[in-house]
C-alpha positions as CSV (number, residue, x, y, z in Angstrom):
1,X,46.5,-38.6,145.7
2,X,44.6,-35.3,146.4
3,X,41.5,-34.6,148.4
4,X,38.9,-32.4,146.7
5,X,36.1,-30.4,148.4
6,X,33.5,-29.3,145.8
7,X,31.4,-26.3,146.6
8,X,27.6,-26.4,146.4
9,X,27.5,-24.6,143.1
10,X,29.2,-27.6,141.4
11,X,27.6,-30.8,140.5
12,X,27.9,-33.6,143.1
13,X,28.8,-35.9,140.2
14,X,32.3,-34.4,140.3
15,X,32.8,-36.2,143.7
16,X,32.2,-39.5,142.0
17,X,34.5,-38.6,139.1
18,X,37.2,-37.6,141.5
19,X,36.9,-40.8,143.6
20,X,36.9,-42.9,140.4
21,X,40.1,-41.0,139.3
22,X,41.9,-42.1,142.4
23,X,41.0,-39.4,145.0
24,X,38.8,-41.5,147.4
25,X,38.6,-38.8,150.2
26,X,36.9,-36.3,147.9
27,X,33.6,-34.9,149.0
28,X,31.2,-32.0,148.5
29,X,29.8,-29.2,150.6
30,X,26.3,-30.7,150.2
31,X,27.2,-34.1,151.6
32,X,29.0,-32.5,154.6
33,X,26.1,-30.3,155.6
34,X,27.9,-27.1,154.9
35,X,25.6,-25.5,152.4
36,X,25.4,-21.7,152.8
37,X,28.8,-21.3,154.4
38,X,30.8,-18.4,153.0
39,X,33.8,-19.1,150.7
40,X,36.3,-17.9,153.4
41,X,34.8,-20.5,155.8
42,X,35.0,-23.3,153.2
43,X,38.6,-22.2,152.5
44,X,39.5,-22.5,156.2
45,X,37.9,-26.0,156.3
46,X,39.8,-27.0,153.2
47,X,43.1,-25.7,154.7
48,X,42.5,-27.7,157.9
49,X,41.6,-30.8,156.0
50,X,44.4,-30.4,153.5
51,X,41.9,-30.5,150.7
52,X,41.7,-28.6,147.4
53,X,38.6,-26.4,147.3
54,X,36.9,-26.4,143.9
55,X,34.5,-23.5,143.3
56,X,33.1,-21.4,140.5
57,X,33.9,-17.8,141.3
58,X,35.3,-14.8,139.5
59,X,37.8,-14.2,142.2
60,X,41.3,-15.3,143.0
61,X,42.6,-15.8,146.5
62,X,46.1,-15.1,147.8
63,X,46.8,-17.1,151.0
64,X,49.6,-16.0,153.3
65,X,50.7,-17.9,156.4
66,X,52.0,-15.6,159.1
67,X,54.9,-16.3,161.5
68,X,52.5,-16.9,164.3
69,X,50.7,-19.6,162.2
70,X,47.6,-17.4,161.4
71,X,46.5,-17.2,157.8
72,X,45.6,-14.0,155.8
73,X,43.3,-14.4,152.8
74,X,43.1,-11.6,150.3
75,X,40.6,-11.6,147.4
76,X,41.1,-10.2,143.9
77,X,38.4,-9.9,141.3
78,X,39.0,-11.4,137.9
79,X,37.3,-9.4,135.1
């Protein structure tokens, strides 16, 4: 079972589809009151909640956990 966090640019219908597919803890940014947060902020929330962040962007993210437990996030544009 996975937990999905759908960004505000995606249809909230996806939450219902995820729940019906066996992922009952799925939610969306709109329902949580997080509209307008930056992608890096949503990614941090998703990491803390052990959720998969679903978003429509033309970027890929590389996430690296450092020895001290901090996290580095690097963005790469996808043409």
